[in-house]
N, C-alpha and C positions, 0 to 999 in steps of 0.2 A: 529596582530591581523587579518588584510587584509589577509594575507596567509591562514590563517585558515578558513576563512569565504569563499575563491577562492576553497580552497580543498575540503569544505563540499558541495559547489554548484557543484562541478566536479564530486563529488562522487553521489549525488543525480541524476544529469543529466545522469552518466553512468548507474546508476540502472535503469532509464527509458528507456534509449536504449537497456539495456539487456531485459527489460519488453517486448518491442516491437519487438525484435528479437525472444523472446521465444513464442509469439502470431503467430509471421509468422511461426514458427517451428510447433506449434500446428496445424496449418492451412493446412500445408503441411502434417503433420501426419493423419489428417483425411481425407484429399483427397486420399492419399494412401491407408489408411484402407477402404475407400469404393471403391475405383477402384479395389482392389484386391478381395473385398467381389463380385462385380460385375461380375467379371469374372469367379467366383464360386471357387475361392480358399481360403485358411484359413490366413486372415491377422497376421501379428505377434502380439503375445499375450502382448506385453507390451505397444501398442498404448494408449488403454483405459487410463491405469494408468497413462502412461507419459502426457497425454492431461490433465488429472484431476491435476496433480500436476503442469503443465505449468499455468492453469488457477489459482491456489493458489498463486504461485509465481509471475505471471504476476500481480495480484491485490496486493500483498503486495510490490514487487519492485517497481511499480508506484506510490504508496502512498505519499512518500514524495515530490515527483515533483509535483503532483497533488495539494497538499496544497501549495506549493510555487508558483505555477501559479493561484491559486485561481480557479482550474477548478474541485474541488470535489464539490457534492452537498451541498447547504446550503440554509437556507430560512432567508431571510432578511426583510421580511414583517413587523415584529414588530420593528426591530431596526431602518428602516429607517423613522419612523414616530415619534421617540423621540427625544426631544429637546437635545442640544449639551452635556450638562454635563452628562445627564442620559444616553445619547446613548453612550457616552466613558465609563460609569460604567457598563454598561450591554456588552459592547464589552470586556472589560477586564474580566468581569466574564466569558463570552463564551470562551476567549481563556484560562483562569486557568482551567474550568472544562475540556475542549480539551486536554490540557497537562496533567492532573491528569489522564484522561482515558486513554489518550496514554502511560504512564508510567506503569500503573497497567497491560495493556496489555503487555507491555514489560517485566515486572518483572514476571507474569505470564507464559508468553511465556518462558521465561528464565528457571523457574522451571520446565515447561513441557519438555523442551529440556534436561537437566541436569537428569531428571528422565529416560527419553528415551534411552538417552546415557549410563546411569548407569544399566539400566534393559536389554539392549540388544536386545528388543522385534523387530520384524518385522509385518508390516502390510500384512496381506495376501489378494492380490487382484490377478489380471490377473499373476502378479508377486509378489515375495517378496521383499517388499520396507522396509528397516530400518526406524523404527517409528521416529526416530529424525530427518529424512529429513523434515516431515511435519511441524515440530517445529522450525527448523534452522533458520529461517530469521525474526521470530516473534520479537524477543528482539531487534535485531538491527534497524529493520525497524521502530517499533513502537518507539524507541529512537528518531529516524531521524525525525520522525511525531511530537513528543513533542518537537524537537529543532525548526521545522518550526513554530510550534503555539508560541513557546518561541520568536521567532522574531516579531510575531504580538503584543504579550504582552509588550514587551519593546519598541516598538513603531517603530521599524524599516520597517514594512509594516503593512497593516490593510486591512482585509478583505473586508471592508465596503467603502474606499476610490476607488476613480476613478471609481465608478460604473456610467455608461453613462445614462442608463435608468433603471426606476424601473422595467421593465420586464427584465431584463438581467439574473437575478437569479431564481433558481426554489424555 
């Protein structure tokens, strides 16, 4: 079981590294695009579409890591004021809702991906991009997010534990 947990951790860490590298690539593409425009030349047609897809994938690929690190936005103004047992129950309810929501997104994303592959359509932008590329990461990433919230649900970790100050959260 430890090997599975370690592999899962390495997977979400690798996805976060890829997300970081992708955002660096987007940054460079924007600089190149603006630089080329500044000297009066026409930049490559793919840069705008590539940056849009990078932003989508950056957000998706970093999501499981953000949940693991408790770095996503959440509000604990209510839960930090609840007594012990009620707080525990609300916490478990929140985790369950997060898992359910992530799984719904995963299954809808999988359905959209399958339809896009089957239809073979392309998204027409500055370049033609197969439609399935926009949906490819939805199912696996949201499944990983559900697993991360599942870790909280079964008690391996808590969003609300180890909070040093009430002002730490958004």
